[in-house]
N, C-alpha and C positions, 0 to 999 in steps of 0.2 A: 872523481870527475864531477859527480853530482854536487857534493859539498862545495867544491871549488867554484862551480857555476853559480851556486846560491850566494856565496860570499861576494863574487865579482858583480853579480847583477842585482842582488838585494841587500848586500851588506851584512848578511848573517849566515852562518854555516848550517848545514843540514845535520840533524841529530840521527836520523835514519833515512834509508833510501831503499825502496822495494821495487825491483824491476817489474814493469808491466808488459813491455814488448821490446825485444832486442832484435835488431836487424843488422845487415852488413854496413849500413851507412848512418842509421839512426837508432836511438835507444830512448825509451820512455820510462820514467820512474815516478813513483809517488814518494814524496819526501816530506818528512816532518822537520820543520825548522827549529832552531833553539828557542825561538820565541813562541813555539807551540802551534804555529800555523801549518796546515797541510797544503802542499802545492804539488803541481805536476811539472816535472822537468823533462824537457825533450832535448837530447843532445844530437848534434849533427856532425858527422865527420867532414873534413875539409873537401872531400870528394863528393858529398851529397849534391844531387842535382838541384834540389831546393833546400834552402837553409833557414835559419831562425828568422832572418830579416824578411824573406819573402812570405813565410808563414804568418809572422806577426802582422804584416801588412794585410794579408787576406783576412785574418781574424778581425782586425779593426774595421775593415771595410764591411764585413758581414754583420758585425754587431748592430748596425743600424737597421738590419732587416730581420735577424733571428737571434734568439738567446744563444750566446757562446761563452766559453771561458774568458775571463779577463786577463789580458797580457800584463804580467807584473814586472817582467824584465826580459831583455833581449840583447844579445851582443856576442862579440867574438871572445873565445875562451883560450885560444892558443895562437902561437906565432904562425902556424901552418894554415890558419883560417878556419879551424873548427868553431862552430857557433852553438849557442844554447838559447832555449826559450823557456821561460818560467811562467806558468799560468795558474789561476785559481783552481783548486780541487773541487769539482762539483759533486764528488761522492762516487759511490760504486754501484748504485741502482740504475740499471739501464731499461730502455723500452723493451729490449729483448728479455730481460728478467721478468718484467711485468707480463709479457705474453706467455712465457713458459710457466709462470705461476697462475695463469688464467685470471690475473687481475685486470688485464686489458685484452679484449677480444682481438684476434688476429686482424680482422677486417678494420677495426678501429685504429689499430697500430699502423696499418698501411695508409689509412687516410691521414693520420697524424704525420707520418713520414713524408707523404706527398705534399701536405700543406707546408711543412718546413722547407722542403726543396723548392717549392714554388716561390716562397718568400725569399729564399736565398738567391734565386735567379733574378729577383728584382733589385738586389743590392747594387748600388752604383759601383762602377769600376773606375779607379783613379786613372787619369790620363798618363801619369808617370809612375811606373812600377819599378821596384828595385831590380837591377839587372843581375843576371847570373854571372858568377865570377869569370866564366870563359867568354862573356859577351865581347869584350874588347879584342882579345886575340883572334876570335873568329871574324869579327868585323874587319880587322886588319888583313886577315887572309883573304877575305872576300874582295877587298879593294885591290889586291895584287893579283888575283886569279885571272887567267884568260877567260873571256866571256863564254866560250864553248865548254870549258871545264867547269866553270861556275854553275852553268845551267844543270850539269849532271850532279853536282854535289850539294847544290843549294838545299834540298830537303834535309840531308844529313846535318848540314851546318845549322839549320834552323832548330833541329832537335837538340844539338849540342849546346847552342847558345840560348835555348829556351825563348826563341823569338818567332812567334807564329806569323804565317804568311799574311794574315789579315788582322785588323783590329779586333780584339775580343768583344763580345757583346753580352756575355753572362758569366757569372761565377758558377762553377760546377764542383760539387763535392766529389772528391776522388775515392771515397771508400764508404759508400752509402749502404747501411744496414741498421737493424734495430739496436744492436749493441753499441753503435756510435751515436746514440741519442741517450743522454743522461737525464733522469728524472730528479730534479733538485729544487729546493726552495719551496715557497708557498704553493700548495695544491699540486706538487709534483710537476712544476713547470718543465717543459721539454727543452733541453739544451742540445745543440749540436756539439758533440765532441769533435774537435778539429784536428785529425791526424795529418790532413793534407787538403789544401784547396788549390784548385787549378783554374786558370783562365782558359776559356775555350770559346769558339764561335758557334753560335746556335745554327 
């Protein structure tokens, strides 16, 4: 699956693929391509609530405010609707590693993380976001539902279709901790690793 995603999205197969995180609907791998590049590949099952398209949109929106991995490729990888996202590999050294080795004091790491989060909250939110695959069926059901029933099931429908009740006002990182900040590049620049981005109302 990893090599197939790389061929489809980048035009070159993966030589190796090391699993980093395996879940029920998503899996993350570090892959070395045949051209020598190391990349991060995230695979999404067709049942995943958020897919490669929504995550790529989030990363591209956030990159104006905080350092994040660069999106190299994004697309559908199966007829059932599975998707994949390929990003630059920022390396393996995290802010958590730096704290555990006493290279960065815990208090400084908290300040660094808070600063990144504050910058992320200032990232602009596009007026038009990719819709969840179930958006149209749920919208159709909403139009046909009796008003009294709709008022009872509306919160559940909003969760299923990923349509918040009010317009979002900020990006919020969905998995905030030291090991999701990678130290990479000149002077160990702090990059948000982006396993998931969510829109939320502040």
